[in-house]
C-alpha positions, 0 to 999 in steps of 0.5 A: 177555637173559632178561626177568628179567635185563633187568629186573634190569639196568634196576633197577640202572641206573635205580632203584639208581644213578639214572643220568641223561642226560649223566652219565659212567658207568664199568663195570669188569669182568673177562674172565669178567664182560664180558658182564654188564658190557656189558649194564650199559654198554648200559643206561646208554647207553640212559639217555642217559649217556656209558658206558665199559666197562673190562675189567681182569685179575683181581686176586690177592686181594679188595680188591687195587687196580685198575690205576692208569689205572682208579683214576684214571678211577673218580675222574673218573666220575659213576657206577661199576659194578664187576662184577668177580670180586675186590671193589673195595669195600674198595680205596683206589681205591674210597674215593678215588672215593667221597670225590670224590662218585662214586656206586659200586655193586660187584658182586663175583662177580655172575652173570646168574642171581644178579642176575636173582633177587636184584634181583627181591626186594621192594626196599622191604622189603629197604631197610626192614630194611637201614636198621633194622639199620644204625640200631641198630648206629649207636647201639650200643656192643657187638654179640654173636654166639652160635649153636647151634655154640658161637659167643660173640663180642663186638665194640665198635661205639662211635663207628662208623657203619653202612651200610644196603646197600639199593641206594639209590645215587642220591645224591652219594658213595653206595656199596653192594653189588649185589645189595643186602641187608644192614646192616653196620659196621666194629667198633672195632679191637682190641675183638673177643674170643671164638669164632665158629663159621662154618657157611655159607661163607667167601670164598676158601674156599667152602661148608663141609662142616664148621663152622670155629671161629675164635678171636679176641683183641685184634681179630685172628683167632688160630686157625682149625680144620680144612683150611678154617680153615687156608686162611682163615688162609693167605689172611689172614696173607699180608698180615701182621697187618692181614690178620687184623683184624676188619673187618666185622659184617653182617646179611643182609636179602634174602629171595631170597638162598640159600646158594650158596658165592658170598659176594656172595649168601651174606652177603645171606641174610635172618637170617644174619650175617657177620664179615669179616677184613682191610680196613676203611678203606673202610667206616669202620675204619682198616685198609687192606690188600689182602684182605677175606674174609667168613665167613657164619653161617647161624643166628646170634643177634645182640644189639646192646647186649643187644637181640636183633635176630636169633634163631637166624637169624630177623630180628626187625625 
């Protein structure tokens, strides 16, 4: 194990999850991520925890539920680390475990290189930015995204609570994404209207050669241009109308993140924005469906109740 990876795994276990002796830790992974899952289990065991590794088959889609036996074990653990290919973040199993007080860190699509690099960021600054974004969203009634490609999307936020993903997961019921670096919120269902032009990457599709224009009305994705847009629509509509629900608005806060086509990293890029479609119940919305796909905009301008917090890809906080 490289020194950087060793430090990153230690940061996850000690600094982010605050795992302590006697705790029961469940690490969930797929066969392809078993090595990194094993590293986290060993590190947790080294901290005195009773750590178990559960290797599950890959799911059919992001936000698809884990096996019932693993879902039950998640609720009984003190800490869950989910280094899976398809995200467990937006599953009912994750939400139930969080409600039971379990501390959970999800690492969907994580690689050893990514974890070593992104967890080497200045965590204090990333946390400051993530909290600043979340606190502004908490007090807001509307967000607006524009960009050089012609985006103009408005989203209702009133009454919703944002989440600061700064890797601070040591308190009871804490939940976040690792590597960390974003502030995000679930927009009010039915309120999002306008056009979003995505020029970075799309979960389930990958890096984009040509920007994809998305038309949103009544809080649902109605049209998407090009072959990449057609693929996105297919992945979402396979789950019915709820699959096209506008589920999330997020702003990236990790200065080490770069565009790779892996959405776990892409959505964390400092000064980017992402909008997701599908499940929102796990992050404060009301829609539970086994799909959640993020779309990354590289140089957005983001306004929260008229205040510009991102200007052409530059975070102003």
